[in-house]
N, C-alpha and C positions, 0 to 999 in steps of 0.2 A: 420471418425476414431475409432476407437474401446476404446481409450485412453478417450475421449472425454464423453462417456455416460455416462449420471450419476453423472457428475460433478459439479458443483457450480461452476467452472472457466468455463465453455462453453458457450460463449460468452461475456464475463465478458470484460473489457476492464479496465486498470489499468495504474495509471500516479506513475511512478517509480523513486525512485531517489538511484542512483548506479552510484557513481563514478569509480568506475574501470574499464574498457572494456570488460574485461573478463568475469568478473562477471555479466554484464549487457547481455553478450553476452547469457552466459547460462541463466541467468534470460528469456531472451527473448524466446529463442529453450524450453525450458521448459513449459513456459504458452503459448506456440503456441500449444505443444503436447498436452495437455488439452484443448486446441479449445479457447485460452483467447490471449487476445493482449495485449500492453505498447506502451506508448512513455515513453522514458527513460529520464530524465535529469540528468547532471555530476556534479552540485551542488545544494544545498538547496534552494538557492535565482530563479534560473532556478524551481525550481518545484511552487516554491510562484507564481512566474511570469506566467507558463503556468496554474495552477487554476487560477486565476484570469482572462484570457483570455478564461475559457473552459463556455460551457454551463450548466447548469443545471444535465443532465444526461449523461455527454459528457464521463465521469470516475464514473466506479466502486465504486472504491473505492484508496488507496493511498499506495503503497508502501514505506516504508520509510527507507534508509538506516540510520543511527542517525548519522554516520561519516563522515562525508559530508565538501567539504570545501565553503569557502564563508557566507554561511549561516550552522551549524550542521539541525541536521534532527529536535530536539527538539526544535529550535527557529521555522524554516521552518513549523511545525507542528502547532505552539500557531500561528505564523501568516496566518494558514488557519484556521483555526478555528476563531480569531478575523478576517476574512477577511468580506468584503465589501459584499462578496455575503454569500449569505443567508444558502446555502446549504454547507460551509463551516463550519458549526455547526452540521451537521449531518452523512458528509460523511466519511465512514470507514478509518482509518489511523490506518497502522500495521505497529509496526517498524521495521525493521530487521537489525540484529546486532550479532556478534560475542559473545559481550556480554552479560552475561545471566543467572549473577546473581539478586537476589532480587534486590536488589536496582538499576540497571537498567532497569528490569522490571516499578518497581516504578517510575524512573526517568521518564520513557517513558508514564505512565499514569499519570504522574502529567506534562508532556506537550502537553494532550489530546492527544495522539493514545489510540486506543481500545483495541489493543492488541499486544503482543510482540511474534515474530519466531525468532528462533536462526538462524544465516548465518553458512555453506550453509544454501540456503533454501530448507528446507522440503517442498515436494509440499502438501503432505497427510498432514501436520500438517496445512496447512495453509487452506487445505480443510477444517478442521473442524474446525479451529476458522473462517472462512466466515461460516460455519451454525451456528453456538456456537453465532456469532451476529446476523444471521437472526431472530433466536429464540428469544434474549434477546430483540433486540433494534426493533422489526419490520421491520429491515433493509433489502429491497426488493433486488437492485444489479439487474444480467442482467436476472436473469431465475424467479423473481416475486417472 
């Protein structure tokens, strides 16, 4: 597919937190257009559990909706960062939220997330943020 050429998303596998079924389906379709795949969890507790059960290279990054039921995205991110799984300290966690004020961005960063993208998700911005993370943190992801 032409859409996937040159995209950092091509070949990536995401663990996603999204509690709205329509938004989850849109996210899955958008990632698919770029050659990426995802597992979507409908609450923060499920995201943490899926992460705990994953292999070190199973997911390239976590897309975390911050307003999640059961366990919100901030707490889920903190739990991933303090997980018994060593790769929890390094896996990129990207906040997804309609709240894009500077205090929301700061709250995401304080919870251990690496960056923040507004919803509805803009794939170009997501790609730019992943490239930025790759350059700044020696993050490898699916495309080395």
